[in-house]
FIKOLZA-1660 file (N, C-alpha, C; in steps of 0.1 Angstrom, whole numbers, plus 5000, padded with zeros to 4 digits):
% residues 263
   i   px   py   pz ch aa at
   1 2897 5530 1390  A  M  N
   1 2893 5530 1376  A  M CA
   1 2904 5540 1371  A  M  C
   2 2909 5542 1355  A  T  N
   2 2913 5547 1349  A  T CA
   2 2902 5557 1338  A  T  C
   3 2902 5572 1340  A  I  N
   3 2888 5573 1333  A  I CA
   3 2898 5577 1322  A  I  C
   4 2894 5580 1309  A  K  N
   4 2899 5581 1296  A  K CA
   4 2898 5598 1296  A  K  C
   5 2912 5600 1291  A  N  N
   5 2912 5613 1294  A  N CA
   5 2918 5620 1278  A  N  C
   6 2907 5631 1271  A  D  N
   6 2903 5637 1258  A  D CA
   6 2914 5645 1258  A  D  C
   7 2922 5651 1269  A  R  N
   7 2930 5662 1268  A  R CA
   7 2941 5657 1268  A  R  C
   8 2951 5656 1257  A  S  N
   8 2966 5653 1257  A  S CA
   8 2975 5658 1266  A  S  C
   9 2984 5657 1273  A  P  N
   9 2991 5667 1281  A  P CA
   9 3003 5670 1273  A  P  C
  10 3007 5664 1262  A  K  N
  10 3016 5669 1251  A  K CA
  10 3007 5675 1243  A  K  C
  11 2997 5675 1236  A  R  N
  11 2990 5684 1232  A  R CA
  11 2990 5701 1239  A  R  C
  12 2984 5698 1248  A  E  N
  12 2979 5710 1255  A  E CA
  12 2994 5715 1260  A  E  C
  13 3005 5710 1261  A  A  N
  13 3016 5719 1266  A  A CA
  13 3020 5727 1250  A  A  C
  14 3018 5717 1239  A  I  N
  14 3022 5721 1230  A  I CA
  14 3014 5735 1225  A  I  C
  15 3001 5736 1225  A  R  N
  15 2995 5746 1221  A  R CA
  15 2995 5758 1232  A  R  C
  16 3001 5758 1246  A  L  N
  16 3006 5769 1252  A  L CA
  16 3015 5773 1250  A  L  C
  17 3021 5766 1246  A  T  N
  17 3038 5765 1243  A  T CA
  17 3039 5778 1228  A  T  C
  18 3029 5772 1217  A  K  N
  18 3030 5781 1206  A  K CA
  18 3022 5794 1216  A  K  C
  19 3012 5799 1217  A  M  N
  19 3007 5813 1224  A  M CA
  19 3021 5818 1228  A  M  C
  20 3027 5809 1240  A  W  N
  20 3035 5818 1246  A  W CA
  20 3051 5823 1238  A  W  C
  21 3049 5815 1225  A  Q  N
  21 3062 5817 1220  A  Q CA
  21 3054 5829 1202  A  Q  C
  22 3046 5822 1204  A  E  N
  22 3036 5836 1192  A  E CA
  22 3033 5849 1201  A  E  C
  23 3032 5850 1210  A  F  N
  23 3023 5863 1216  A  F CA
  23 3030 5864 1227  A  F  C
  24 3034 5857 1233  A  G  N
  24 3042 5860 1244  A  G CA
  24 3055 5868 1245  A  G  C
  25 3065 5869 1254  A  P  N
  25 3080 5872 1253  A  P CA
  25 3090 5859 1246  A  P  C
  26 3082 5846 1249  A  N  N
  26 3097 5836 1240  A  N CA
  26 3102 5838 1248  A  N  C
  27 3104 5839 1264  A  T  N
  27 3119 5838 1265  A  T CA
  27 3116 5824 1276  A  T  C
  28 3131 5818 1280  A  Y  N
  28 3131 5808 1289  A  Y CA
  28 3145 5810 1296  A  Y  C
  29 3143 5803 1311  A  P  N
  29 3132 5797 1316  A  P CA
  29 3122 5808 1315  A  P  C
  30 3110 5793 1313  A  L  N
  30 3095 5800 1310  A  L CA
  30 3088 5808 1324  A  L  C
  31 3081 5820 1321  A  D  N
  31 3076 5824 1332  A  D CA
  31 3061 5819 1335  A  D  C
  32 3059 5810 1344  A  I  N
  32 3047 5803 1344  A  I CA
  32 3033 5811 1348  A  I  C
  33 3033 5821 1356  A  D  N
  33 3029 5832 1359  A  D CA
  33 3025 5843 1347  A  D  C
  34 3032 5845 1340  A  A  N
  34 3028 5854 1328  A  A CA
  34 3022 5847 1319  A  A  C
  35 3025 5834 1318  A  L  N
  35 3019 5827 1312  A  L CA
  35 3005 5825 1313  A  L  C
  36 3001 5822 1326  A  I  N
  36 2988 5820 1331  A  I CA
  36 2979 5830 1328  A  I  C
  37 2987 5842 1328  A  E  N
  37 2980 5856 1330  A  E CA
  37 2974 5857 1315  A  E  C
  38 2984 5856 1305  A  G  N
  38 2982 5858 1293  A  G CA
  38 2975 5848 1285  A  G  C
  39 2977 5837 1287  A  A  N
  39 2972 5825 1279  A  A CA
  39 2958 5820 1286  A  A  C
  40 2956 5821 1299  A  I  N
  40 2943 5820 1303  A  I CA
  40 2936 5826 1311  A  I  C
  41 2940 5834 1320  A  Q  N
  41 2932 5844 1325  A  Q CA
  41 2926 5856 1317  A  Q  C
  42 2928 5860 1305  A  T  N
  42 2928 5870 1297  A  T CA
  42 2924 5867 1283  A  T  C
  43 2928 5855 1281  A  S  N
  43 2921 5850 1267  A  S CA
  43 2909 5846 1262  A  S  C
  44 2899 5848 1270  A  G  N
  44 2887 5840 1267  A  G CA
  44 2888 5822 1272  A  G  C
  45 2902 5818 1274  A  Y  N
  45 2897 5805 1278  A  Y CA
  45 2884 5801 1287  A  Y  C
  46 2877 5788 1290  A  S  N
  46 2869 5787 1292  A  S CA
  46 2871 5782 1311  A  S  C
  47 2884 5778 1314  A  G  N
  47 2885 5779 1328  A  G CA
  47 2892 5793 1331  A  G  C
  48 2893 5792 1347  A  F  N
  48 2901 5801 1352  A  F CA
  48 2910 5796 1364  A  F  C
  49 2923 5799 1365  A  V  N
  49 2936 5793 1375  A  V CA
  49 2940 5810 1375  A  V  C
  50 2942 5807 1390  A  E  N
  50 2954 5819 1397  A  E CA
  50 2965 5809 1407  A  E  C
  51 2977 5813 1412  A  T  N
  51 2984 5807 1421  A  T CA
  51 2986 5817 1430  A  T  C
  52 2985 5810 1445  A  K  N
  52 2986 5818 1455  A  K CA
  52 2996 5805 1461  A  K  C
  53 3000 5811 1474  A  M  N
  53 3010 5806 1484  A  M CA
  53 3002 5800 1496  A  M  C
  54 3004 5791 1501  A  Q  N
  54 3000 5788 1512  A  Q CA
  54 3011 5779 1520  A  Q  C
  55 3009 5778 1535  A  P  N
  55 3020 5769 1541  A  P CA
  55 3012 5757 1543  A  P  C
  56 3019 5744 1538  A  F  N
  56 3015 5730 1539  A  F CA
  56 3026 5725 1551  A  F  C
  57 3019 5712 1555  A  E  N
  57 3032 5707 1564  A  E CA
  57 3038 5692 1551  A  E  C
  58 3029 5689 1542  A  S  N
  58 3037 5676 1537  A  S CA
  58 3034 5681 1523  A  S  C
  59 3019 5687 1517  A  L  N
  59 3019 5686 1504  A  L CA
  59 3033 5698 1498  A  L  C
  60 3032 5691 1488  A  E  N
  60 3044 5705 1476  A  E CA
  60 3034 5713 1473  A  E  C
  61 3020 5709 1468  A  G  N
  61 3011 5719 1466  A  G CA
  61 2996 5708 1458  A  G  C
  62 2987 5719 1451  A  C  N
  62 2975 5711 1452  A  C CA
  62 2971 5722 1442  A  C  C
  63 2958 5713 1433  A  L  N
  63 2950 5723 1424  A  L CA
  63 2934 5720 1432  A  L  C
  64 2927 5729 1436  A  V  N
  64 2915 5729 1440  A  V CA
  64 2904 5738 1438  A  V  C
  65 2890 5733 1430  A  R  N
  65 2882 5741 1428  A  R CA
  65 2878 5751 1435  A  R  C
  66 2874 5760 1431  A  V  N
  66 2869 5772 1437  A  V CA
  66 2854 5774 1440  A  V  C
  67 2844 5771 1449  A  N  N
  67 2829 5775 1451  A  N CA
  67 2819 5763 1437  A  N  C
  68 2827 5748 1437  A  G  N
  68 2824 5746 1424  A  G CA
  68 2817 5749 1413  A  G  C
  69 2829 5762 1406  A  E  N
  69 2827 5765 1396  A  E CA
  69 2842 5763 1390  A  E  C
  70 2842 5765 1375  A  D  N
  70 2851 5763 1365  A  D CA
  70 2865 5774 1368  A  D  C
  71 2865 5776 1383  A  R  N
  71 2878 5785 1387  A  R CA
  71 2883 5780 1400  A  R  C
  72 2897 5776 1395  A  W  N
  72 2908 5767 1402  A  W CA
  72 2918 5777 1407  A  W  C
  73 2923 5775 1420  A  N  N
  73 2936 5777 1426  A  N CA
  73 2947 5764 1426  A  N  C
  74 2955 5773 1420  A  I  N
  74 2970 5764 1426  A  I CA
  74 2979 5770 1436  A  I  C
  75 2980 5759 1449  A  L  N
  75 2983 5765 1461  A  L CA
  75 2996 5760 1463  A  L  C
  76 3005 5769 1462  A  L  N
  76 3021 5761 1465  A  L CA
  76 3030 5761 1478  A  L  C
  77 3031 5753 1485  A  N  N
  77 3041 5750 1494  A  N CA
  77 3046 5764 1499  A  N  C
  78 3046 5775 1504  A  Q  N
  78 3050 5789 1508  A  Q CA
  78 3065 5781 1517  A  Q  C
  79 3067 5768 1524  A  N  N
  79 3078 5771 1529  A  N CA
  79 3086 5762 1522  A  N  C
  80 3080 5754 1512  A  I  N
  80 3094 5755 1502  A  I CA
  80 3101 5767 1495  A  I  C
  81 3115 5764 1496  A  K  N
  81 3125 5776 1493  A  K CA
  81 3132 5772 1480  A  K  C
  82 3133 5760 1474  A  N  N
  82 3136 5757 1461  A  N CA
  82 3131 5761 1454  A  N  C
  83 3132 5771 1442  A  G  N
  83 3129 5772 1431  A  G CA
  83 3127 5763 1419  A  G  C
  84 3133 5754 1418  A  R  N
  84 3132 5743 1408  A  R CA
  84 3118 5736 1410  A  R  C
  85 3116 5726 1426  A  R  N
  85 3104 5723 1431  A  R CA
  85 3094 5735 1430  A  R  C
  86 3093 5745 1432  A  L  N
  86 3079 5748 1429  A  L CA
  86 3075 5756 1418  A  L  C
  87 3085 5757 1410  A  R  N
  87 3084 5761 1392  A  R CA
  87 3074 5746 1387  A  R  C
  88 3082 5734 1391  A  F  N
  88 3077 5721 1385  A  F CA
  88 3065 5721 1391  A  F  C
  89 3062 5720 1406  A  T  N
  89 3051 5717 1412  A  T CA
  89 3041 5729 1404  A  T  C
  90 3044 5738 1403  A  Q  N
  90 3032 5750 1396  A  Q CA
  90 3028 5745 1383  A  Q  C
  91 3037 5739 1372  A  A  N
  91 3035 5733 1359  A  A CA
  91 3027 5722 1364  A  A  C
  92 3029 5712 1369  A  H  N
  92 3026 5701 1372  A  H CA
  92 3011 5703 1378  A  H  C
  93 3009 5710 1385  A  E  N
  93 2994 5716 1390  A  E CA
  93 2988 5722 1377  A  E  C
  94 2993 5730 1367  A  L  N
  94 2984 5738 1360  A  L CA
  94 2983 5723 1348  A  L  C
  95 2992 5715 1350  A  G  N
  95 2989 5698 1340  A  G CA
  95 2977 5694 1343  A  G  C
  96 2970 5698 1359  A  H  N
  96 2961 5687 1364  A  H CA
  96 2947 5698 1359  A  H  C
  97 2951 5708 1359  A  F  N
  97 2940 5723 1352  A  F CA
  97 2936 5720 1338  A  F  C
  98 2948 5718 1333  A  M  N
  98 2946 5716 1315  A  M CA
  98 2941 5705 1311  A  M  C
  99 2942 5694 1321  A  C  N
  99 2939 5680 1314  A  C CA
  99 2927 5669 1324  A  C  C
 100 2926 5676 1334  A  H  N
 100 2922 5667 1347  A  H CA
 100 2910 5672 1356  A  H  C
 101 2909 5682 1350  A  R  N
 101 2897 5691 1358  A  R CA
 101 2886 5687 1360  A  R  C
 102 2883 5681 1350  A  D  N
 102 2866 5671 1344  A  D CA
 102 2866 5659 1358  A  D  C
 103 2876 5655 1363  A  Q  N
 103 2878 5642 1371  A  Q CA
 103 2876 5645 1383  A  Q  C
 104 2880 5656 1391  A  Q  N
 104 2878 5656 1403  A  Q CA
 104 2881 5668 1408  A  Q  C
 105 2876 5674 1422  A  D  N
 105 2877 5685 1424  A  D CA
 105 2890 5693 1431  A  D  C
 106 2896 5680 1433  A  C  N
 106 2908 5686 1444  A  C CA
 106 2925 5676 1438  A  C  C
 107 2935 5682 1437  A  F  N
 107 2943 5672 1432  A  F CA
 107 2954 5676 1444  A  F  C
 108 2959 5669 1453  A  E  N
 108 2970 5671 1459  A  E CA
 108 2986 5660 1457  A  E  C
 109 2993 5671 1457  A  D  N
 109 3006 5664 1455  A  D CA
 109 3017 5665 1464  A  D  C
 110 3023 5659 1470  A  D  N
 110 3036 5655 1480  A  D CA
 110 3045 5651 1472  A  D  C
 111 3059 5651 1475  A  I  N
 111 3074 5649 1473  A  I CA
 111 3075 5634 1464  A  I  C
 112 3064 5624 1466  A  N  N
 112 3065 5613 1461  A  N CA
 112 3056 5614 1446  A  N  C
 113 3042 5619 1449  A  T  N
 113 3033 5620 1435  A  T CA
 113 3040 5627 1426  A  T  C
 114 3048 5638 1428  A  L  N
 114 3056 5645 1418  A  L CA
 114 3071 5638 1412  A  L  C
 115 3070 5631 1421  A  N  N
 115 3083 5619 1415  A  N CA
 115 3076 5608 1406  A  N  C
 116 3065 5610 1409  A  E  N
 116 3056 5593 1402  A  E CA
 116 3055 5597 1384  A  E  C
 117 3062 5593 1379  A  F  N
 117 3065 5587 1364  A  F CA
 117 3055 5573 1361  A  F  C
 118 3048 5567 1367  A  S  N
 118 3040 5555 1367  A  S CA
 118 3028 5555 1365  A  S  C
 119 3021 5562 1374  A  Q  N
 119 3007 5562 1373  A  Q CA
 119 3004 5571 1364  A  Q  C
 120 2992 5567 1358  A  D  N
 120 2983 5577 1349  A  D CA
 120 2981 5590 1348  A  D  C
 121 2973 5595 1358  A  I  N
 121 2973 5608 1363  A  I CA
 121 2985 5615 1367  A  I  C
 122 2993 5609 1374  A  E  N
 122 3004 5617 1379  A  E CA
 122 3015 5625 1367  A  E  C
 123 3017 5611 1360  A  L  N
 123 3026 5611 1349  A  L CA
 123 3019 5619 1337  A  L  C
 124 3006 5618 1337  A  E  N
 124 3002 5627 1325  A  E CA
 124 3007 5642 1329  A  E  C
 125 3004 5644 1341  A  A  N
 125 3007 5659 1348  A  A CA
 125 3021 5658 1350  A  A  C
 126 3032 5654 1348  A  N  N
 126 3048 5650 1348  A  N CA
 126 3049 5655 1336  A  N  C
 127 3043 5649 1324  A  I  N
 127 3049 5650 1310  A  I CA
 127 3041 5665 1310  A  I  C
 128 3030 5665 1312  A  F  N
 128 3027 5678 1305  A  F CA
 128 3040 5690 1311  A  F  C
 129 3040 5688 1325  A  A  N
 129 3050 5698 1329  A  A CA
 129 3065 5707 1322  A  A  C
 130 3065 5682 1321  A  S  N
 130 3081 5690 1311  A  S CA
 130 3081 5693 1299  A  S  C
 131 3069 5690 1290  A  W  N
 131 3066 5693 1274  A  W CA
 131 3069 5708 1280  A  W  C
 132 3059 5714 1287  A  L  N
 132 3056 5729 1292  A  L CA
 132 3071 5737 1291  A  L  C
 133 3076 5735 1299  A  L  N
 133 3091 5737 1305  A  L CA
 133 3101 5734 1298  A  L  C
 134 3099 5727 1287  A  M  N
 134 3111 5725 1276  A  M CA
 134 3104 5721 1263  A  M  C
 135 3105 5730 1256  A  P  N
 135 3101 5731 1244  A  P CA
 135 3113 5723 1237  A  P  C
 136 3104 5714 1223  A  A  N
 136 3116 5705 1217  A  A CA
 136 3122 5716 1208  A  A  C
 137 3120 5727 1202  A  D  N
 137 3127 5735 1192  A  D CA
 137 3142 5740 1200  A  D  C
 138 3139 5744 1213  A  I  N
 138 3149 5749 1217  A  I CA
 138 3160 5736 1224  A  I  C
 139 3154 5725 1227  A  L  N
 139 3160 5712 1235  A  L CA
 139 3169 5708 1219  A  L  C
 140 3163 5708 1209  A  R  N
 140 3173 5701 1196  A  R CA
 140 3177 5714 1195  A  R  C
 141 3179 5724 1193  A  N  N
 141 3188 5738 1186  A  N CA
 141 3201 5735 1200  A  N  C
 142 3199 5732 1214  A  E  N
 142 3210 5737 1217  A  E CA
 142 3211 5724 1226  A  E  C
 143 3207 5715 1225  A  F  N
 143 3214 5700 1228  A  F CA
 143 3214 5687 1224  A  F  C
 144 3208 5690 1210  A  G  N
 144 3206 5678 1202  A  G CA
 144 3219 5668 1196  A  G  C
 145 3230 5676 1200  A  S  N
 145 3240 5669 1196  A  S CA
 145 3248 5666 1208  A  S  C
 146 3243 5668 1222  A  A  N
 146 3252 5668 1236  A  A CA
 146 3251 5651 1234  A  A  C
 147 3262 5644 1242  A  D  N
 147 3266 5632 1249  A  D CA
 147 3255 5628 1257  A  D  C
 148 3254 5616 1260  A  W  N
 148 3241 5621 1271  A  W CA
 148 3245 5613 1287  A  W  C
 149 3250 5623 1290  A  H  N
 149 3255 5619 1306  A  H CA
 149 3248 5629 1315  A  H  C
 150 3258 5626 1325  A  V  N
 150 3248 5635 1339  A  V CA
 150 3253 5652 1341  A  V  C
 151 3265 5654 1333  A  Q  N
 151 3264 5666 1334  A  Q CA
 151 3256 5679 1319  A  Q  C
 152 3253 5664 1309  A  T  N
 152 3245 5669 1305  A  T CA
 152 3229 5675 1308  A  T  C
 153 3230 5662 1318  A  L  N
 153 3213 5664 1328  A  L CA
 153 3212 5676 1336  A  L  C
 154 3222 5678 1341  A  C  N
 154 3225 5691 1352  A  C CA
 154 3227 5701 1340  A  C  C
 155 3229 5703 1330  A  D  N
 155 3232 5715 1322  A  D CA
 155 3214 5715 1317  A  D  C
 156 3207 5707 1312  A  L  N
 156 3192 5705 1310  A  L CA
 156 3187 5712 1323  A  L  C
 157 3189 5708 1336  A  G  N
 157 3181 5712 1349  A  G CA
 157 3185 5729 1350  A  G  C
 158 3198 5732 1346  A  N  N
 158 3201 5745 1349  A  N CA
 158 3196 5750 1340  A  N  C
 159 3193 5748 1323  A  R  N
 159 3191 5755 1314  A  R CA
 159 3172 5761 1314  A  R  C
 160 3166 5751 1323  A  F  N
 160 3155 5755 1321  A  F CA
 160 3148 5751 1334  A  F  C
 161 3156 5752 1343  A  E  N
 161 3156 5757 1357  A  E CA
 161 3144 5742 1362  A  E  C
 162 3145 5731 1361  A  C  N
 162 3137 5722 1363  A  C CA
 162 3144 5709 1370  A  C  C
 163 3137 5699 1374  A  S  N
 163 3144 5690 1384  A  S CA
 163 3147 5681 1373  A  S  C
 164 3156 5673 1376  A  L  N
 164 3166 5662 1367  A  L CA
 164 3158 5650 1361  A  L  C
 165 3145 5647 1368  A  Q  N
 165 3139 5637 1365  A  Q CA
 165 3131 5640 1353  A  Q  C
 166 3123 5652 1354  A  A  N
 166 3115 5662 1342  A  A CA
 166 3127 5664 1328  A  A  C
 167 3138 5668 1330  A  S  N
 167 3148 5669 1326  A  S CA
 167 3150 5657 1314  A  S  C
 168 3153 5648 1323  A  A  N
 168 3154 5635 1315  A  A CA
 168 3143 5631 1309  A  A  C
 169 3134 5632 1314  A  L  N
 169 3123 5626 1306  A  L CA
 169 3118 5633 1287  A  L  C
 170 3116 5643 1295  A  R  N
 170 3119 5655 1285  A  R CA
 170 3126 5650 1271  A  R  C
 171 3145 5653 1274  A  F  N
 171 3150 5649 1267  A  F CA
 171 3151 5636 1257  A  F  C
 172 3147 5628 1265  A  A  N
 172 3148 5613 1261  A  A CA
 172 3137 5611 1247  A  A  C
 173 3126 5620 1253  A  S  N
 173 3116 5618 1241  A  S CA
 173 3118 5628 1230  A  S  C
 174 3129 5630 1231  A  I  N
 174 3134 5638 1216  A  I CA
 174 3149 5636 1208  A  I  C
 175 3153 5627 1215  A  S  N
 175 3168 5625 1215  A  S CA
 175 3167 5615 1204  A  S  C
 176 3175 5618 1193  A  Q  N
 176 3179 5605 1182  A  Q CA
 176 3188 5599 1186  A  Q  C
 177 3194 5598 1196  A  K  N
 177 3203 5587 1198  A  K CA
 177 3201 5579 1208  A  K  C
 178 3205 5567 1207  A  P  N
 178 3203 5556 1218  A  P CA
 178 3201 5557 1231  A  P  C
 179 3196 5565 1237  A  I  N
 179 3198 5567 1254  A  I CA
 179 3187 5562 1259  A  I  C
 180 3189 5561 1278  A  A  N
 180 3180 5557 1283  A  A CA
 180 3181 5563 1294  A  A  C
 181 3177 5563 1306  A  F  N
 181 3175 5573 1314  A  F CA
 181 3169 5559 1326  A  F  C
 182 3173 5561 1341  A  I  N
 182 3168 5550 1347  A  I CA
 182 3172 5554 1363  A  I  C
 183 3156 5554 1370  A  V  N
 183 3158 5563 1386  A  V CA
 183 3157 5551 1394  A  V  C
 184 3164 5548 1403  A  S  N
 184 3165 5541 1416  A  S CA
 184 3168 5543 1428  A  S  C
 185 3162 5536 1438  A  R  N
 185 3167 5537 1452  A  R CA
 185 3169 5523 1457  A  R  C
 186 3178 5527 1466  A  D  N
 186 3184 5512 1470  A  D CA
 186 3185 5502 1459  A  D  C
 187 3195 5506 1450  A  G  N
 187 3194 5494 1443  A  G CA
 187 3180 5491 1433  A  G  C
 188 3170 5494 1437  A  I  N
 188 3158 5492 1432  A  I CA
 188 3152 5502 1424  A  I  C
 189 3151 5498 1411  A  I  N
 189 3145 5503 1397  A  I CA
 189 3130 5509 1400  A  I  C
 190 3132 5525 1401  A  L  N
 190 3115 5531 1405  A  L CA
 190 3105 5529 1392  A  L  C
 191 3117 5536 1382  A  W  N
 191 3112 5541 1369  A  W CA
 191 3122 5540 1358  A  W  C
 192 3119 5541 1347  A  A  N
 192 3124 5544 1337  A  A CA
 192 3123 5549 1324  A  A  C
 193 3127 5552 1314  A  T  N
 193 3129 5559 1302  A  T CA
 193 3137 5557 1291  A  T  C
 194 3132 5558 1280  A  K  N
 194 3145 5558 1270  A  K CA
 194 3142 5566 1258  A  K  C
 195 3146 5564 1247  A  S  N
 195 3146 5569 1233  A  S CA
 195 3143 5561 1225  A  S  C
 196 3139 5563 1214  A  K  N
 196 3126 5557 1200  A  K CA
 196 3138 5549 1197  A  K  C
 197 3152 5549 1193  A  S  N
 197 3161 5547 1188  A  S CA
 197 3172 5537 1201  A  S  C
 198 3163 5536 1212  A  A  N
 198 3172 5527 1222  A  A CA
 198 3170 5510 1220  A  A  C
 199 3178 5506 1222  A  P  N
 199 3175 5487 1225  A  P CA
 199 3166 5485 1235  A  P  C
 200 3163 5475 1235  A  Y  N
 200 3159 5466 1246  A  Y CA
 200 3168 5465 1256  A  Y  C
 201 3159 5470 1268  A  V  N
 201 3170 5473 1281  A  V CA
 201 3166 5463 1292  A  V  C
 202 3176 5455 1296  A  K  N
 202 3171 5443 1307  A  K CA
 202 3163 5447 1314  A  K  C
 203 3167 5459 1324  A  A  N
 203 3166 5458 1333  A  A CA
 203 3161 5476 1331  A  A  C
 204 3147 5476 1333  A  F  N
 204 3136 5485 1330  A  F CA
 204 3126 5488 1338  A  F  C
 205 3123 5478 1347  A  V  N
 205 3108 5478 1350  A  V CA
 205 3107 5479 1367  A  V  C
 206 3100 5485 1370  A  F  N
 206 3099 5488 1386  A  F CA
 206 3103 5478 1393  A  F  C
 207 3108 5474 1398  A  G  N
 207 3109 5465 1414  A  G CA
 207 3122 5458 1407  A  G  C
 208 3126 5463 1396  A  Q  N
 208 3140 5452 1390  A  Q CA
 208 3150 5461 1397  A  Q  C
 209 3162 5447 1396  A  V  N
 209 3175 5453 1408  A  V CA
 209 3183 5459 1396  A  V  C
 210 3192 5471 1401  A  L  N
 210 3199 5473 1391  A  L CA
 210 3214 5462 1387  A  L  C
 211 3217 5462 1372  A  P  N
 211 3216 5448 1372  A  P CA
 211 3236 5446 1380  A  P  C
 212 3240 5434 1381  A  Y  N
 212 3250 5433 1386  A  Y CA
 212 3262 5431 1376  A  Y  C
 213 3271 5437 1380  A  G  N
 213 3286 5443 1367  A  G CA
 213 3285 5457 1359  A  G  C
 214 3270 5464 1363  A  S  N
 214 3269 5478 1359  A  S CA
 214 3272 5488 1364  A  S  C
 215 3280 5498 1361  A  Q  N
 215 3283 5508 1369  A  Q CA
 215 3273 5514 1378  A  Q  C
 216 3260 5513 1377  A  A  N
 216 3250 5516 1385  A  A CA
 216 3251 5511 1398  A  A  C
 217 3248 5497 1395  A  R  N
 217 3252 5488 1405  A  R CA
 217 3264 5491 1416  A  R  C
 218 3275 5494 1411  A  K  N
 218 3292 5493 1412  A  K CA
 218 3288 5510 1425  A  K  C
 219 3285 5518 1416  A  M  N
 219 3285 5532 1422  A  M CA
 219 3270 5529 1438  A  M  C
 220 3261 5522 1433  A  Y  N
 220 3250 5523 1446  A  Y CA
 220 3260 5518 1456  A  Y  C
 221 3264 5504 1454  A  E  N
 221 3273 5496 1467  A  E CA
 221 3283 5508 1471  A  E  C
 222 3290 5519 1468  A  N  N
 222 3301 5524 1467  A  N CA
 222 3299 5539 1473  A  N  C
 223 3283 5542 1471  A  R  N
 223 3279 5557 1472  A  R CA
 223 3287 5568 1472  A  R  C
 224 3294 5566 1454  A  M  N
 224 3299 5580 1451  A  M CA
 224 3288 5586 1446  A  M  C
 225 3293 5597 1444  A  L  N
 225 3284 5608 1442  A  L CA
 225 3279 5612 1426  A  L  C
 226 3294 5612 1421  A  L  N
 226 3289 5617 1405  A  L CA
 226 3303 5613 1402  A  L  C
 227 3298 5605 1385  A  S  N
 227 3309 5597 1383  A  S CA
 227 3310 5604 1363  A  S  C
 228 3324 5601 1362  A  D  N
 228 3323 5604 1347  A  D CA
 228 3318 5590 1341  A  D  C
 229 3315 5592 1326  A  R  N
 229 3310 5581 1320  A  R CA
 229 3321 5570 1319  A  R  C
 230 3313 5556 1322  A  M  N
 230 3322 5550 1322  A  M CA
 230 3318 5534 1316  A  M  C
 231 3322 5526 1312  A  A  N
 231 3321 5515 1299  A  A CA
 231 3313 5505 1307  A  A  C
 232 3301 5496 1301  A  S  N
 232 3297 5488 1303  A  S CA
 232 3294 5477 1291  A  S  C
 233 3298 5466 1292  A  K  N
 233 3297 5459 1277  A  K CA
 233 3285 5446 1279  A  K  C
 234 3273 5448 1275  A  H  N
 234 3263 5437 1278  A  H CA
 234 3259 5435 1286  A  H  C
 235 3257 5448 1294  A  I  N
 235 3248 5448 1311  A  I CA
 235 3235 5452 1303  A  I  C
 236 3236 5461 1298  A  W  N
 236 3222 5464 1299  A  W CA
 236 3217 5459 1290  A  W  C
 237 3222 5455 1278  A  S  N
 237 3216 5450 1265  A  S CA
 237 3223 5440 1258  A  S  C
 238 3218 5428 1257  A  D  N
 238 3228 5417 1252  A  D CA
 238 3233 5419 1239  A  D  C
 239 3232 5431 1230  A  Y  N
 239 3237 5431 1218  A  Y CA
 239 3245 5444 1217  A  Y  C
 240 3242 5455 1228  A  H  N
 240 3248 5467 1225  A  H CA
 240 3259 5469 1240  A  H  C
 241 3269 5478 1237  A  D  N
 241 3277 5479 1249  A  D CA
 241 3271 5499 1254  A  D  C
 242 3274 5498 1262  A  C  N
 242 3276 5514 1262  A  C CA
 242 3279 5520 1273  A  C  C
 243 3280 5534 1278  A  E  N
 243 3287 5541 1287  A  E CA
 243 3275 5545 1296  A  E  C
 244 3275 5547 1308  A  E  N
 244 3270 5551 1320  A  E CA
 244 3276 5557 1330  A  E  C
 245 3268 5569 1335  A  S  N
 245 3271 5577 1346  A  S CA
 245 3260 5576 1356  A  S  C
 246 3263 5579 1367  A  Q  N
 246 3255 5581 1377  A  Q CA
 246 3252 5600 1387  A  Q  C
 247 3245 5599 1393  A  Y  N
 247 3244 5611 1400  A  Y CA
 247 3232 5608 1413  A  Y  C
 248 3238 5608 1423  A  F  N
 248 3231 5607 1435  A  F CA
 248 3221 5622 1436  A  F  C
 249 3212 5622 1438  A  D  N
 249 3202 5634 1442  A  D CA
 249 3204 5634 1460  A  D  C
 250 3201 5650 1457  A  E  N
 250 3207 5655 1471  A  E CA
 250 3197 5662 1483  A  E  C
 251 3184 5657 1474  A  S  N
 251 3170 5658 1482  A  S CA
 251 3167 5650 1494  A  S  C
 252 3175 5638 1500  A  G  N
 252 3174 5632 1508  A  G CA
 252 3167 5621 1509  A  G  C
 253 3160 5619 1496  A  L  N
 253 3153 5609 1497  A  L CA
 253 3156 5596 1488  A  L  C
 254 3171 5598 1480  A  G  N
 254 3176 5585 1482  A  G CA
 254 3176 5579 1468  A  G  C
 255 3173 5592 1457  A  Y  N
 255 3175 5586 1443  A  Y CA
 255 3188 5589 1437  A  Y  C
 256 3187 5574 1431  A  Q  N
 256 3201 5577 1420  A  Q CA
 256 3193 5577 1405  A  Q  C
 257 3202 5588 1399  A  Y  N
 257 3200 5585 1382  A  Y CA
 257 3211 5580 1372  A  Y  C
 258 3208 5575 1369  A  T  N
 258 3215 5567 1359  A  T CA
 258 3215 5571 1346  A  T  C
 259 3225 5578 1333  A  C  N
 259 3221 5581 1323  A  C CA
 259 3228 5571 1311  A  C  C
 260 3222 5565 1308  A  I  N
 260 3230 5553 1297  A  I CA
 260 3226 5556 1283  A  I  C
 261 3239 5557 1276  A  E  N
 261 3239 5558 1263  A  E CA
 261 3245 5545 1254  A  E  C
 262 3237 5542 1240  A  F  N
 262 3240 5529 1237  A  F CA
 262 3251 5532 1224  A  F  C
 263 3258 5525 1218  A  F  N
 263 3265 5522 1210  A  F CA
 263 3261 5506 1202  A  F  C
% end
């Protein structure tokens, strides 16, 4: 059962962003620890949260209530050495704190939930994290005119020290261009997002196969790691040509990212 949530992840992320930009150092990549210290722990905010490191076997991190009070710990897996993974996990757990802490006392996240962009509560935490880590004003100023391909995707990740999936989700939410982003594994679509101006995309839903004839399908079959933009005619949309480029994630989980820009 889905519990209706009145704490919008976008609204909560924007609220913290305004505090960071108006009263904090306003530097990016965002210092999440400094944000928590300044915007939550010492601002009279009703809840309290702090971050600790702890070894886990399979969890990336979790958010847990302390002694039944409105005090919470974000626990991050100290065995993870990838700084971007830790940053996004911390922002994700902060999203649970800001948006969901009235729903349950413990939120446990592994690599699968942190890559889950289709289920309500995890999607909301991921949206919060992507909006918090990548503010719209900076995205528009620095990347508003950029073409949509894997180099732009990688540049976004580098600029904000974010995962590529979160970077794509956020970029599509503010882009004025007709673009789409597809995440697949073993030739099967896991999730996708697109900008408001993008046309209907024929293969866009969980469980659909990458379209035959698409560059994504060809690249998957040949297992090439990175490609320049390549044209596809009426493969992803009946009435629009596009260019697409591919990136195979190096995490070992087999994710393939497809960036599509329509014309």
